[in-house]
N, C-alpha and C positions, 0 to 999 in steps of 0.2 A: 458521564460524558456521552454525547451523541457523536457518531463518526463524522457527521457534517462539520463538526467543530474543528476537525483536523485541517480543513481547508484554510482556516484563518491564520495558520502558522507559516504559509508559504505555498507557492503554486505547484510544487512538485514533491511527491513522496517517493524517496528512493526504495527500490525493491532490491534487497540485498541478499546475496548468498554467501554465507560464511563457512569456509571448509576447516579453519583453525580457530579454535576459541581464543587463542591469544591475540588474534586480530580484531576481536570484537570491540574492545575499548578504543584502540587507535582509530578504527573506522568511525565509531561514533563521535569521537572528539574531532576528527577531521571534518566531518559533515557539520557538526555544531559550529565549528570555527568558520565555516562558510555560510552560515546562516540557516542550515537545514536542521530543524529540530524533531521532526516526525520521522521515525525509522521503521520501516517494515522489513523484518527478518524472516525470510522464507524458511519453512520447515522442510527443506529439501536436502539437508545434510544431517549427519549423525549428531553434530555438535550444536545444532540450531537452537535447541531449548536451552542449553548451557550458555550460549552466546547472549540469548535474551536475558537470562538471569543475571549474567555478569554485567551487562549494560544497565539493567535496572537497578543494580546494587552500586555500581561504581560510577555511572553517568546519570545521576537522578534528574538532571535538567533535560535530558532527552525523553521524548515521548515514544516509547518502544512498543511495537505490536508484532504479532505473528502473522505471517502470510502462508498461503497454500494449506489452509485448513481443509481437510476432507472428512474427518471422522470425529465422533464424540470425544474419543481419547485425545485427539489433537487439540480440541478446544479446552478440555480440563487440564491437560499438560501445559498448554500455553498460558492459561491463567495462573497455575501454580508457579510457573517460571517468572511471573511478574509482568506479563503482557497487559498493556492498558487498552489494546483494541486487537481486533482480529480481522483477517482478510481471507475470503475463500475464493477459489477459482470458479466455482459454480454455485448453484443454489439448491439446497434441499430444505424442506420443513424441519427435519431432524436437527440440522446445524442450527437453524433459527431457534428452536426450542432449547437446545443445550446451552447456547450462548445467552439467552435471556434468563435461564435457570441460574447460571453461574455469574450473571451480571458482567458479561464480557461483550462490549460494544462490538458489533459485527458490521463489516462492510462486505456484503455478499456479492459474488460475481454473477453476471448474466451476459448472454450473448444473443438473445432473441426477445421478440415482443411477448412470447408466452411466459418466459422466465421473468421479465419485468413485471408482468401482471401477477404472477405467483408471489414474487417478493413483496410487491406493494400490497397485496392482499393480507400478507402477514405483518404489515406495518412498516415496511422499509421504503423510504423515499430517497435514499442516497445509495446508489449502486455502483459497483465496479463493472465497467465494460471490458470484458476479456475474452479472447485476445484481441484487443481493440482494432488493430490495423487489419488483421486477418478476416475479421467478421464484417468489415465494412467502414470502419473508422469514422472519419468526419461525415461522410455521406449518411451513414446509418444514425449517428447522433442527430444530425439535421432532421432525418426522417422521424426519429423518436420524439422530437420537440413538439410535434403536433398532437399526437394522441396521449403523449406522456408529459404534458407541459408542466406538471407539478413534480416531476422527477429530476433529480440531479445526478450526474455521472462522474466517476473517476476513471477515465479510460487508461488502460494499462496493457502493454504488450505491443512492441514494435515501434513505440514512440521514441524520438531522439530529440536532442537539444534544438535541432533544426525544425522539426514539425510540432514541437510542444506548443509554440505560440499559436499555430493554427488551431489546435485543439482547445486551447484556453480562451481563444476568442469567441468560442461558442457560448451562448447564454446559459446552457445547461451543463457546462463543465467548469466548476469552480477550482479544481485541482486534477492533476494527472500523475500517474505513477510511471517510474522509469528505472531501468537497470543501468543506464549509461553513467550515472554518478559514481558507481563503484565497480568499474570493470575489472575482470579477473586479473589482467595483467598488472594493473596498478596495485592490487592487493598482494599479489604474489611478489612484486618488487618492493612492497611496503612503502610505496610512494604516497605518503599521506598528504603531502603538500599539494600534489596534483589533484587529489580527491577534493581537497578543500577549495581548490580553484574551480573544479566542476560544480561544486556546491554553490559557490558564489555566483557563477553564471546562471545556474538554475534559479537561485533566489531572485534574480533580477528580470526574469521573463515576464 
């Protein structure tokens, strides 16, 4: 799989933080019920890898990946857990090499023109702009469209249901990432139906 293929499943990839592995399957099922199939589970909690493994085994119709990859061990552990793709907050040649070695499709993060050039030189033409709003958002993406006309971006960081449409209207943005589909309060309250509602809204952007 090429990471650009993730865009064909819907306009938004949820960026999910899971604190309790018992919430993994209900979250995945709630998002699927709302039409969201691609799930990025961030490696920001102790149970993240177990959550990925659980979703991969129990919700096979989901396309589950690991986010916040920073080290070689992050990549290998994500692959072993069943991740079908990986997302990193920044770009290093080392991360590129390990992901290619273990055949884990990588969506690398960039925030500057220099990083775009480095990643593209290593064969990447679909990149995560992160943290999107903080580094320039729509204006930066418009600026990138000239010198990097052959590069596609998945902006993530600071995007909301209200601003996602503006990002997705850009020709170099086929999909965006967002945390608003799985807010902590809804997970804490186990309000899965509300997460399904948010997923449906995101699917129709």
